[in-house]
All heavy atoms as an XYZ file, in Angstrom:
753
protein
N      82.667    113.284     90.600
C      83.131    111.965     90.914
C      82.074    111.212     91.700
O      81.399    111.856     92.546
C      84.449    112.070     91.768
C      85.040    110.751     92.018
S      86.624    110.870     92.942
C      87.574    111.859     91.820
N      81.854    109.980     91.391
C      80.820    109.245     92.087
C      81.192    109.071     93.532
O      82.272    108.519     93.868
C      80.677    107.851     91.436
O      79.866    107.037     92.169
N      80.314    109.556     94.416
C      80.610    109.469     95.860
C      80.631    108.034     96.320
O      81.354    107.668     97.292
C      79.664    110.285     96.633
O      78.362    109.787     96.518
N      79.848    107.135     95.666
C      79.827    105.729     96.077
C      81.132    105.017     95.821
O      81.708    104.397     96.681
C      78.622    104.995     95.425
C      77.325    105.551     95.914
C      78.724    103.491     95.687
C      76.126    105.004     95.234
N      81.665    105.192     94.564
C      82.916    104.518     94.253
C      84.086    105.136     95.048
O      85.017    104.457     95.472
C      83.192    104.546     92.765
O      83.283    105.855     92.281
N      84.004    106.454     95.261
C      85.042    107.109     96.067
C      85.037    106.637     97.499
O      86.080    106.224     98.012
C      84.838    108.660     96.026
C      85.805    109.477     96.883
C      87.217    109.325     96.323
C      85.364    110.949     96.855
N      83.863    106.573     98.147
C      83.824    106.116     99.524
C      84.152    104.623     99.663
O      84.778    104.261    100.658
C      82.501    106.447    100.156
O      81.456    105.699     99.596
N      83.782    103.855     98.660
C      84.087    102.451     98.703
C      85.579    102.235     98.581
O      86.143    101.408     99.347
C      83.367    101.712     97.560
O      81.950    101.876     97.735
C      83.670    100.199     97.574
N      86.193    102.904     97.621
C      87.686    102.745     97.485
C      88.420    103.245     98.691
O      89.353    102.604     99.167
C      88.118    103.479     96.226
N      88.024    104.395     99.230
C      88.705    104.941    100.421
C      88.522    104.034    101.630
O      89.463    103.845    102.402
C      88.215    106.349    100.730
C      88.673    107.401     99.700
C      87.984    108.736    100.023
C      90.181    107.546     99.690
N      87.322    103.491    101.819
C      87.093    102.656    102.988
C      87.872    101.305    102.797
O      88.358    100.719    103.733
C      85.599    102.387    103.244
O      85.056    101.553    102.265
N      87.959    100.855    101.558
C      88.774     99.628    101.294
C      90.242     99.866    101.582
O      90.924     99.028    102.132
N      90.743    101.064    101.220
C      92.125    101.412    101.518
C      92.352    101.476    103.012
O      93.351    101.005    103.544
C      92.525    102.697    100.832
C      92.586    102.578     99.326
S      92.734    104.182     98.487
C      94.368    104.650     99.001
N      91.404    102.059    103.740
C      91.513    102.162    105.162
C      91.467    100.776    105.852
O      92.196    100.489    106.747
C      90.339    103.006    105.746
O      90.395    103.084    107.104
N      90.591     99.888    105.379
C      90.468     98.536    105.912
C      91.818     97.766    105.656
O      92.270     97.052    106.526
C      89.344     97.789    105.274
N      92.382     97.922    104.424
C      93.616     97.238    104.145
C      94.759     97.799    105.060
O      95.603     97.018    105.495
C      93.974     97.473    102.681
N      94.735     99.092    105.310
C      95.745     99.685    106.180
C      95.609     99.104    107.619
O      96.612     98.847    108.273
C      95.574    101.189    106.192
C      96.657    101.891    106.957
O      97.828    101.657    106.684
N      96.267    102.700    107.898
N      94.380     98.924    108.062
C      94.172     98.360    109.400
C      94.664     96.914    109.487
O      95.210     96.501    110.469
C      92.671     98.444    109.823
C      92.246     99.823    110.236
C      93.014    100.330    111.440
O      93.062     99.615    112.505
O      93.609    101.405    111.352
N      94.409     96.149    108.412
C      94.861     94.813    108.385
C      96.383     94.737    108.443
O      96.963     93.896    109.124
C      94.374     94.083    107.085
C      92.935     93.809    107.086
C      92.391     93.252    105.716
N      93.170     92.140    105.297
C      93.253     91.790    104.014
N      92.637     92.479    103.074
N      93.981     90.722    103.641
N      97.039     95.615    107.676
C      98.509     95.702    107.688
C      99.041     96.106    109.039
O      99.978     95.529    109.570
C      98.996     96.664    106.590
C     100.504     96.718    106.341
C     101.036     95.353    105.998
C     100.800     97.689    105.209
N      98.377     97.066    109.678
C      98.786     97.545    110.985
C      98.692     96.393    112.027
O      99.614     96.176    112.793
C      97.964     98.723    111.449
C      98.436     99.335    112.781
C      97.325     99.979    113.590
N      96.130     99.110    113.760
C      96.061     98.115    114.654
N      97.112     97.799    115.421
N      94.979     97.414    114.775
N      97.576     95.662    111.979
C      97.393     94.613    112.960
C      98.414     93.454    112.749
O      98.945     92.939    113.735
C      95.951     94.048    112.859
N      98.646     93.076    111.535
C      99.590     91.967    111.297
C     101.050     92.422    111.646
O     101.809     91.641    112.193
C      99.528     91.476    109.895
O      99.853     92.476    108.940
N     101.385     93.685    111.398
C     102.696     94.192    111.756
C     102.847     94.216    113.280
O     103.928     93.879    113.827
C     102.888     95.588    111.211
N     101.761     94.552    114.008
C     101.786     94.506    115.481
C     101.951     93.088    115.968
O     102.675     92.816    116.887
C     100.468     95.109    116.017
C     100.489     95.342    117.480
O     101.486     95.806    118.032
N      99.447     94.952    118.163
N     101.298     92.133    115.297
C     101.468     90.722    115.662
C     102.924     90.268    115.469
O     103.479     89.588    116.330
C     100.554     89.829    114.820
C      99.103     90.019    115.149
O      98.732     90.531    116.201
N      98.235     89.701    114.232
N     103.534     90.688    114.400
C     104.935     90.266    114.156
C     105.845     90.958    115.206
O     106.779     90.328    115.708
C     105.360     90.647    112.652
C     106.850     90.468    112.502
C     104.582     89.790    111.694
N     105.589     92.237    115.488
C     106.414     92.914    116.458
C     106.346     92.342    117.858
O     107.290     92.412    118.621
C     105.990     94.415    116.533
N     105.213     91.671    118.153
C     105.030     91.038    119.478
C     105.171     89.581    119.478
O     104.759     88.920    120.422
C     103.657     91.463    120.024
C     103.649     92.915    120.445
O     104.245     93.261    121.410
N     102.951     93.736    119.683
N     105.846     88.991    118.484
C     105.966     87.581    118.383
C     106.605     86.902    119.590
O     106.262     85.809    119.977
C     106.667     87.195    117.077
C     108.142     87.572    117.097
C     106.479     85.706    116.752
N     107.545     87.623    120.235
C     108.243     87.046    121.409
C     107.693     87.563    122.714
O     108.288     87.383    123.761
C     109.732     87.327    121.304
C     110.378     86.547    120.189
O     109.973     85.361    119.938
N     111.306     87.134    119.468
N     106.567     88.285    122.715
C     105.962     88.789    123.948
C     105.163     87.687    124.603
O     104.180     87.204    124.009
C     105.077     90.007    123.660
O     105.869     90.992    123.005
C     104.489     90.555    124.930
N     105.562     87.272    125.817
C     104.791     86.184    126.484
C     103.322     86.579    126.715
O     103.026     87.643    127.150
C     105.519     86.000    127.834
C     106.842     86.664    127.629
C     106.674     87.747    126.642
N     102.437     85.665    126.356
C     101.000     85.868    126.591
C     100.321     86.816    125.616
O      99.116     87.053    125.767
N     101.074     87.289    124.596
C     100.458     88.207    123.643
C      99.372     87.456    122.873
O      99.623     86.366    122.357
C     101.529     88.784    122.728
C     100.904     89.647    121.663
C     100.480     90.952    121.934
C     100.747     89.194    120.335
C      99.933     91.747    120.951
C     100.193     90.007    119.361
C      99.782     91.277    119.658
O      99.230     92.067    118.689
N      98.222     88.115    122.744
C      97.119     87.517    121.891
C      97.147     88.335    120.584
O      97.023     89.542    120.581
C      95.799     87.628    122.636
C      95.783     86.703    123.796
C      94.523     86.708    124.602
N      93.342     87.171    123.855
C      92.363     87.902    124.434
N      92.457     88.270    125.688
N      91.326     88.268    123.722
N      97.181     87.577    119.491
C      97.217     88.208    118.143
C      95.949     89.013    117.884
O      94.910     88.724    118.420
C      97.340     87.115    117.087
C      98.599     86.339    117.191
C      98.678     85.131    116.170
N      98.595     85.654    114.781
C      97.542     85.465    114.019
N      96.512     84.837    114.416
N      97.548     85.968    112.786
N      96.108     90.032    117.030
C      94.949     90.877    116.604
C      94.559     90.365    115.230
O      95.375     89.935    114.415
C      95.362     92.344    116.464
C      95.716     92.974    117.830
C      96.094     94.417    117.641
O      96.372     94.884    116.557
O      96.101     95.129    118.681
N      93.228     90.477    114.984
C      92.695     90.143    113.677
C      91.708     91.251    113.399
O      91.033     91.733    114.277
C      92.019     88.757    113.736
C      91.439     88.296    112.464
C      90.975     86.819    112.581
N      90.221     86.550    113.756
C      88.884     86.647    113.936
N      88.171     87.069    112.912
N      88.296     86.308    115.017
N      91.588     91.575    112.117
C      90.621     92.604    111.677
C      89.439     91.966    111.093
O      89.590     91.146    110.154
C      91.311     93.626    110.710
C      92.559     94.261    111.340
C      90.290     94.670    110.224
C      92.256     95.120    112.543
N      88.262     92.334    111.589
C      86.990     91.839    110.949
C      86.400     93.031    110.192
O      86.329     94.133    110.734
C      86.034     91.347    112.032
C      86.478     90.059    112.625
C      85.424     89.504    113.617
O      84.433     90.201    113.907
O      85.633     88.388    114.074
N      86.001     92.804    108.953
C      85.405     93.845    108.146
C      83.940     93.479    107.877
O      83.611     92.310    107.658
C      86.144     93.965    106.821
N      83.118     94.508    107.921
C      81.664     94.372    107.579
C      81.295     95.468    106.645
O      81.886     96.529    106.600
C      80.786     94.524    108.885
C      81.117     93.539    110.015
C      82.192     94.059    110.909
O      82.476     95.265    111.003
N      82.891     93.159    111.599
N      80.251     95.179    105.888
C      79.680     96.208    105.001
C      79.174     97.327    105.845
O      78.519     97.155    106.876
C      78.552     95.644    104.149
O      79.040     94.500    103.429
C      77.994     96.648    103.187
N      79.464     98.562    105.439
C      79.057     99.763    106.165
C      77.522     99.824    106.150
O      76.847     99.301    105.252
C      79.620    100.998    105.529
N      76.943    100.441    107.173
C      75.513    100.523    107.328
C      74.849    101.134    106.114
O      73.738    100.734    105.742
C      75.134    101.259    108.607
C      75.395    100.451    109.835
C      74.937    101.178    111.101
O      74.088    102.042    110.990
O      75.459    100.872    112.183
N      75.479    102.144    105.524
C      74.901    102.810    104.381
C      75.153    102.046    103.096
O      74.729    102.462    102.019
C      75.385    104.251    104.278
C      76.897    104.354    104.094
O      77.549    103.332    104.016
O      77.426    105.509    104.080
N      75.921    100.954    103.178
C      76.200    100.122    101.984
C      77.336    100.602    101.177
O      77.710     99.958    100.203
N      77.953    101.714    101.546
C      79.076    102.290    100.774
C      80.349    101.981    101.496
O      80.826    102.706    102.370
C      78.913    103.797    100.590
C      77.700    104.187     99.818
O      77.174    103.338     99.070
O      77.270    105.342     99.942
N      80.990    100.885    101.122
C      82.315    100.568    101.696
C      82.187     99.578    102.861
O      81.209     98.815    102.992
N      83.254     99.624    103.670
C      83.328     98.648    104.771
C      83.720     99.366    106.074
O      84.273    100.464    106.027
C      84.383     97.546    104.545
C      84.014     96.676    103.369
C      85.771     98.151    104.270
N      83.427     98.753    107.197
C      83.926     99.189    108.500
C      84.707     98.077    109.071
O      84.570     96.884    108.727
C      82.778     99.561    109.430
O      81.934     98.393    109.611
C      81.902    100.680    108.892
N      85.682     98.431    109.929
C      86.557     97.345    110.529
C      86.513     97.405    112.032
O      86.150     98.422    112.605
C      88.031     97.599    110.051
O      88.439     98.887    110.457
C      88.194     97.359    108.550
N      86.881     96.284    112.603
C      86.943     96.123    114.027
C      88.112     95.238    114.395
O      88.319     94.197    113.773
C      85.629     95.545    114.515
C      85.589     95.282    116.008
C      84.210     94.667    116.419
O      83.266     94.671    115.678
N      84.207     94.131    117.585
N      88.869     95.650    115.414
C      89.973     94.847    115.869
C      89.440     93.793    116.822
O      88.718     94.128    117.757
C      91.045     95.672    116.590
C      92.217     94.873    117.137
C      91.577     96.776    115.636
N      89.861     92.547    116.609
C      89.437     91.451    117.481
C      90.695     90.737    117.935
O      91.616     90.444    117.180
C      88.551     90.447    116.690
C      88.179     89.245    117.531
C      87.281     91.136    116.187
N      90.734     90.454    119.251
C      91.876     89.688    119.767
C      91.588     88.193    119.645
O      90.478     87.747    119.975
C      92.097     89.978    121.264
C      92.649     91.351    121.560
C      94.078     91.426    121.238
C      94.700     92.722    121.753
N      96.112     92.797    121.481
N      92.507     87.463    119.119
C      92.358     86.015    118.928
C      92.367     85.379    120.337
O      93.260     85.771    121.183
C      93.486     85.453    118.026
C      93.436     83.921    117.958
C      93.413     86.101    116.672
N      91.481     84.455    120.687
C      91.395     83.902    122.037
C      92.706     83.249    122.551
O      93.053     83.460    123.693
C      90.274     82.877    121.939
C      89.531     83.179    120.732
C      90.492     83.899    119.818
N      93.359     82.469    121.727
C      94.499     81.759    122.213
C      95.783     82.553    121.947
O      95.954     83.136    120.885
C      94.615     80.359    121.568
C      94.883     80.341    120.046
C      93.659     80.640    119.213
O      92.559     80.563    119.706
O      93.887     80.999    118.037
N      96.692     82.628    122.972
C      97.949     83.330    122.781
C      98.854     82.534    121.867
O      98.719     81.336    121.692
C      98.541     83.458    124.168
C      97.913     82.339    124.906
C      96.578     82.070    124.324
N      99.838     83.229    121.284
C     100.813     82.548    120.446
C     100.967     83.239    119.101
O     100.151     83.903    118.618
N     102.146     82.970    118.529
C     102.505     83.591    117.248
C     102.120     82.677    116.062
O     102.148     81.470    116.172
C     104.039     83.847    117.221
N     101.831     83.334    114.955
C     101.576     82.594    113.682
C     102.183     83.481    112.587
O     101.500     84.155    111.888
C     100.090     82.347    113.462
C      99.438     81.366    114.405
C      98.074     81.044    113.975
C      97.490     79.975    114.870
N      96.105     79.663    114.531
N     103.538     83.437    112.494
C     104.232     84.291    111.580
C     103.804     84.076    110.122
O     103.662     84.983    109.353
C     105.741     84.142    111.740
C     106.317     84.809    112.963
C     107.828     84.498    113.055
C     106.096     86.261    112.936
N     103.594     82.807    109.751
C     103.231     82.525    108.386
C     101.873     83.117    108.033
O     101.716     83.646    106.960
C     103.214     80.982    108.108
C     102.198     80.204    108.850
C     102.490     79.922    110.337
O     103.569     80.237    110.810
O     101.618     79.313    110.974
N     100.957     83.115    108.974
C      99.623     83.760    108.753
C      99.807     85.236    108.638
O      99.186     85.858    107.751
C      98.722     83.442    109.944
O      98.553     81.996    109.993
C      97.376     84.044    109.742
N     100.629     85.881    109.468
C     100.810     87.306    109.467
C     101.543     87.788    108.177
O     101.149     88.842    107.644
C     101.510     87.778    110.719
C     100.601     87.637    111.930
O      99.430     87.994    111.846
O     101.048     87.174    112.962
N     102.486     87.049    107.692
C     103.173     87.437    106.464
C     102.204     87.365    105.279
O     102.165     88.301    104.442
C     104.391     86.515    106.196
C     104.981     86.732    104.823
C     105.458     86.791    107.267
N     101.381     86.329    105.209
C     100.408     86.231    104.144
C      99.383     87.338    104.265
O      98.942     87.979    103.288
C      99.717     84.822    104.127
C      98.519     84.807    103.186
C     100.723     83.769    103.757
N      98.984     87.690    105.476
C      98.020     88.764    105.727
C      98.596     90.095    105.262
O      97.896     90.915    104.693
C      97.653     88.831    107.206
C      96.681     89.924    107.583
C      95.319     89.818    106.929
O      94.965     88.720    106.412
O      94.557     90.752    106.946
N      99.879     90.308    105.527
C     100.504     91.560    105.067
C     100.495     91.675    103.558
O     100.214     92.722    102.984
C     101.912     91.670    105.616
C     102.005     91.979    107.097
C     103.368     91.918    107.657
O     104.350     91.875    106.921
N     103.465     92.032    108.996
N     100.817     90.597    102.885
C     100.815     90.587    101.399
C      99.415     90.798    100.914
O      99.175     91.582     99.989
C     101.374     89.267    100.879
C     102.865     89.116    101.091
C     103.352     87.756    100.681
O     102.631     86.762    100.678
N     104.635     87.659    100.293
N      98.429     90.139    101.501
C      97.055     90.293    101.076
C      96.518     91.701    101.293
O      95.830     92.256    100.446
C      96.183     89.288    101.816
O      94.807     89.453    101.515
N      96.882     92.284    102.401
C      96.437     93.648    102.716
C      97.112     94.611    101.746
O      96.438     95.581    101.322
C      96.782     93.993    104.159
N      98.351     94.368    101.384
C      99.014     95.250    100.434
C      98.321     95.215     99.064
O      98.075     96.238     98.428
C     100.498     94.858    100.306
O     101.139     95.001    101.591
C     101.240     95.755     99.329
N      97.980     94.021     98.630
C      97.294     93.848     97.328
C      95.927     94.530     97.357
O      95.495     95.127     96.395
C      97.156     92.387     96.940
C      98.478     91.704     96.660
C      98.740     90.413     97.016
C      99.543     92.377     95.980
C      99.908     89.761     96.745
C     100.702     91.767     95.706
C     100.937     90.449     96.103
O     102.094     89.864     95.818
N      95.229     94.385     98.494
C      93.903     95.003     98.609
C      94.021     96.497     98.576
O      93.192     97.224     97.967
C      93.229     94.533     99.921
N      95.044     97.057     99.245
C      95.246     98.494     99.247
C      95.504     99.018     97.810
O      94.900     99.963     97.349
C      96.383     98.885    100.169
C      96.585    100.379    100.312
C      95.975    101.055    101.331
C      97.430    101.106     99.401
C      96.143    102.411    101.446
C      97.591    102.412     99.535
C      96.937    103.127    100.538
N      96.413     98.320     97.116
C      96.771     98.716     95.753
C      95.533     98.568     94.853
O      95.277     99.468     93.989
C      97.935     97.897     95.259
C      98.190     98.116     93.731
C      99.207     98.248     95.985
N      94.758     97.535     94.981
C      93.554     97.377     94.172
C      92.548     98.472     94.381
O      92.009     99.036     93.383
N      92.357     98.884     95.633
C      91.466     99.968     95.901
C      92.069    101.321     95.411
O      91.317    102.212     94.946
C      91.117    100.087     97.392
C      90.112     99.034     97.784
O      88.950     99.186     97.422
N      90.492     98.033     98.520
N      93.365    101.476     95.470
C      94.005    102.668     94.944
C      93.779    102.754     93.469
O      93.510    103.855     92.930
C      95.465    102.666     95.281
C      96.319    103.823     94.771
C      95.820    105.136     95.321
C      97.783    103.567     95.094
N      93.888    101.649     92.735
C      93.647    101.625     91.270
C      92.215    102.057     90.948
O      91.970    102.753     90.005
C      93.962    100.240     90.686
C      95.379     99.813     90.842
C      96.283    100.503     89.830
N      97.576     99.864     89.835
C      98.680    100.396     90.299
N      98.612    101.589     90.819
N      99.795     99.759     90.281
N      91.241    101.576     91.746
C      89.860    102.019     91.534
C      89.737    103.501     91.689
O      89.103    104.197     90.893
C      88.914    101.265     92.546
C      87.521    101.872     92.508
C      88.850     99.780     92.199
N      90.331    104.057     92.694
C      90.313    105.473     92.982
C      90.997    106.228     91.812
O      90.432    107.237     91.349
C      91.014    105.787     94.343
C      90.983    107.213     94.814
C      89.567    107.675     95.064
C      91.814    107.333     96.073
N      92.137    105.800     91.356
C      92.797    106.453     90.282
C      92.031    106.410     88.984
O      91.977    107.385     88.252
C      94.213    105.819     90.064
C      95.195    106.062     91.168
C      96.461    105.247     91.035
O      96.417    104.131     90.499
N      97.538    105.772     91.569
N      91.398    105.278     88.711
C      90.541    105.110     87.508
C      89.362    106.087     87.622
O      89.018    106.779     86.604
C      90.082    103.701     87.354
O      91.232    102.858     87.247
C      89.231    103.537     86.173
N      88.763    106.182     88.743
C      87.621    107.126     88.907
C      88.077    108.534     88.676
O      87.370    109.306     87.999
C      87.033    106.963     90.316
C      85.828    107.824     90.554
C      84.657    107.478     89.738
O      84.447    106.318     89.421
N      83.811    108.462     89.378
N      89.228    108.937     89.149
C      89.730    110.298     88.996
C      90.035    110.542     87.491
O      89.701    111.622     86.969
C      90.962    110.528     89.873
C      90.530    110.573     91.364
C      91.700    111.826     89.505
C      91.666    110.512     92.329
N      90.671    109.571     86.862
C      90.955    109.756     85.423
C      89.696    109.848     84.597
O      89.568    110.659     83.674
C      91.792    108.598     84.902
C      93.255    108.747     85.143
C      94.115    107.776     84.318
N      93.774    106.390     84.493
C      94.229    105.579     85.476
N      95.069    106.077     86.375
N      93.880    104.329     85.562
N      88.648    109.007     84.919
C      87.410    109.087     84.216
C      86.752    110.436     84.368
O      86.200    111.034     83.439
C      86.488    107.980     84.662
N      86.791    110.941     85.609
C      86.157    112.251     85.873
C      86.928    113.338     85.112
O      86.314    114.220     84.560
C      86.229    112.546     87.378
C      85.518    113.770     87.813
C      83.998    113.701     87.665
O      83.467    112.609     87.659
O      83.396    114.752     87.618
N      88.249    113.238     85.090
C      89.034    114.213     84.310
C      88.746    114.170     82.841
O      88.640    115.219     82.168
N      88.527    112.986     82.292
C      88.170    112.835     80.867
C      86.809    113.476     80.607
O      86.606    114.120     79.564
C      88.185    111.369     80.460
N      85.873    113.286     81.493
C      84.565    113.877     81.324
C      84.649    115.402     81.332
O      84.003    116.104     80.592
C      83.556    113.391     82.379
C      83.084    111.974     82.217
C      82.249    111.581     83.445
C      82.288    111.856     80.900
N      85.497    115.919     82.215
C      85.664    117.375     82.309
C      86.310    117.920     81.011
O      85.977    118.956     80.502
C      86.513    117.779     83.505
C      85.834    117.613     84.834
C      86.777    117.879     85.997
C      84.614    118.502     84.958
N      87.269    117.158     80.486
C      87.892    117.561     79.225
C      86.897    117.607     78.064
O      86.974    118.499     77.182
C      89.041    116.603     78.810
C      90.233    116.742     79.771
O      90.300    117.770     80.482
O      91.071    115.829     79.789
N      85.919    116.710     78.044
C      84.927    116.678     76.982
C      84.005    117.891     77.063
O      83.630    118.486     76.074
C      84.076    115.361     77.092
C      84.967    114.183     76.733
C      82.879    115.467     76.161
C      84.270    112.849     76.974
N      83.671    118.261     78.302
C      82.719    119.432     78.463
C      83.392    120.759     78.333
O      82.658    121.757     78.244
C      82.044    119.274     79.823
C      81.078    118.120     79.876
N      79.957    118.071     79.140
C      81.126    117.007     80.617
C      79.306    116.927     79.372
N      80.003    116.264     80.284
N      84.661    120.861     78.327
C      85.353    122.178     78.254
C      85.490    122.664     76.850
O      85.268    122.282     75.916
C      86.761    122.080     78.924
C      87.511    123.348     78.717
C      86.564    121.766     80.394
């Protein structure tokens, strides 16, 4: 299995999971006075294979439920997309093994 596509898909799934976690935390704290929302920033990994994430607190306090709901949907789609890449890579590797056996 290609280590590049594997690490890229896995880091993408991890980044999507972090985005979902942060937006869920924002929704859970919507009524907490002075709570500052979390946002996830993603950067290309230093080795170029995948992404790294960092939690950033938004400077101004306050809830933005519409933003967090959209973020949850987007993160879910990103996770599923990366999962499909991983599944395709595994199926392709399995097909190659079947040919060589």
